[in-house]
Residue, then its C-alpha position, 0 to 999 in steps of 0.5 A: m300577264g294574262i293567260m291569253e298572253l301565256m298561251q300566245i307565247f307558248t304556241g308561237g315558240m312552237i316548232i311548225q310541226h308541233r303547232m300544225h299537230l295542235d291545230a289539227s287536234a283543235g279542229g282547226s287553227i287553235n287561234s279560233k279557240t277560247t282560252e279554256e278550250v286550249k287549255e282542256l286540249i292541251e290537258q287532254m293531249c298531255q293526259n293521252e301521252y302519259n296513259 
């Protein structure tokens, strides 16, 4: 299974509020981002949460 498939499973399993937050943080639909952009965004969100 590739990283893109894992990202789709991850975002597909989110409740709508979390998905909307992720889309808003991405500046639009997360589906329009590259795998690397999504990975960086999630890493930044995690760092912000724990710093």
